[in-house]
C-alpha positions in Angstrom: -5.6 0.4 5.6 -6.1 4.0 6.8 -3.6 5.6 9.1 -5.7 5.7 12.3 -4.3 7.8 15.1 -7.4 8.2 17.3 -10.3 6.1 18.5 -13.1 8.5 19.5 -16.0 7.4 21.8 -19.5 8.8 21.4 -22.9 8.4 22.8 -26.1 8.5 20.7 -27.6 11.2 23.0 -30.7 9.1 23.4 -32.7 8.7 26.6 -31.5 6.2 29.3 -33.2 2.8 28.6 -34.4 3.8 25.2 -33.6 1.0 22.7 -32.4 2.8 19.6 -31.2 0.5 16.8 -28.2 1.0 14.5 -30.7 1.3 11.6 -32.4 4.2 13.3 -29.1 6.0 13.8 -28.1 5.2 10.2 -31.5 6.6 9.0 -31.0 9.8 11.0 -27.5 10.3 9.4 -28.5 9.3 5.9 -32.0 10.7 5.6 -31.8 13.5 8.2 -28.3 14.8 7.4 -27.8 13.6 3.9 -24.7 11.6 4.7 -23.7 8.5 2.6 -23.9 6.2 5.7 -24.0 6.2 9.5 -21.2 8.4 10.8 -19.8 5.9 13.2 -17.7 2.8 12.5 -19.2 0.8 15.4 -22.4 1.1 17.3 -23.2 -0.7 20.6 -26.9 -1.0 21.4 -28.4 -1.1 24.9 -28.1 -4.9 24.9 -24.4 -4.7 24.4 -24.6 -6.0 20.8 -21.9 -4.6 18.6 -22.8 -3.5 15.1 -20.6 -2.5 12.2 -21.3 1.0 11.0 -19.3 2.6 8.3 -16.5 0.5 6.9 -13.3 1.1 8.7 -11.6 1.9 5.4 -14.0 4.8 4.9 -13.7 8.2 6.5 -16.2 8.6 9.3 -18.5 11.5 9.9 -18.4 11.7 13.7 -15.9 14.3 14.9 -15.2 17.6 13.0 -11.6 17.9 12.1 -10.6 14.4 13.2 -12.5 12.1 10.8 -9.6 11.4 8.4 -7.4 10.0 11.2 -9.9 8.4 13.5 -12.6 5.7 14.0 -15.8 6.5 15.8 -17.4 4.2 18.3 -20.9 5.0 19.7 -22.9 3.5 22.5 -26.7 3.8 22.7 -27.7 6.3 25.4 -25.9 9.2 27.1 -28.8 11.3 28.5 -31.2 11.0 31.3 -34.9 10.3 30.8 -35.6 14.0 30.3 -33.7 13.8 27.0 -31.4 16.7 27.9 -29.3 16.0 30.9 -26.0 14.2 30.1 -25.5 11.0 32.0 -23.3 7.9 31.6 -26.1 5.4 30.9 -23.9 2.5 29.9 -24.9 -0.8 31.5 -22.5 -3.6 32.2 -23.0 -5.3 28.8 -22.3 -2.0 27.0 -19.2 -1.4 29.1 -17.9 -4.9 28.3 -18.7 -4.5 24.6 -17.1 -1.0 24.4 -14.0 -2.3 26.1 -13.9 -5.3 23.7 -14.2 -3.0 20.6 -11.5 -0.7 21.9 -9.1 -3.5 22.7 -9.6 -5.0 19.3 -9.0 -1.7 17.6 -5.9 -1.0 19.7 -4.5 -4.4 18.6 -5.1 -3.3 15.0 -3.9 0.3 15.5 -1.5 0.1 18.5 -0.4 3.7 18.2 -3.9 5.1 18.2 -5.0 7.0 21.3 -8.5 6.8 22.8 -10.5 10.0 23.2 -14.0 11.3 24.2 -15.9 13.2 21.5 -16.0 16.1 24.0 -12.3 16.5 23.7 -13.0 18.0 20.3 -16.5 19.5 20.6 -18.4 21.6 23.0 -20.6 18.7 24.0 -20.9 16.3 26.9 -20.6 13.4 24.6 -20.1 10.6 25.5 -21.3 11.6 28.9 -18.3 10.1 30.7 -14.5 10.7 30.4 -13.5 8.0 27.9 -10.0 9.6 27.6 -9.3 9.0 31.3 -11.2 5.7 31.6 -9.3 4.0 28.8 -5.9 5.7 29.0 -4.2 2.5 30.0 -5.3 0.6 26.9 
């Protein structure tokens, strides 16, 4: 088992209400970027369904400089309908699923801290302050 120190929350930077599948994201990463697999370890679609991405024993490709010590969790959405403006587009099912994934991962890696992708990159991702929202987990 990897030494996981951080759980990093992302958004897919897709339009509010746009249903983007885990297979579409995987295709963008594999075919578009040439990666071996989807960069995230977990993906939550707009229906709140949780999908396994990259195996948790594998190094992710989601946060430059942090991938070796972290797991990446991504929810579908993160921008307004204009496709540019950051917005917390999580619906109640996505919020419940994200909380469930984070609680499960914290049980597995109790010393891991939860962070927003934006803590490590000049991006709005995940379009809300996950570091603050989940600081009590």
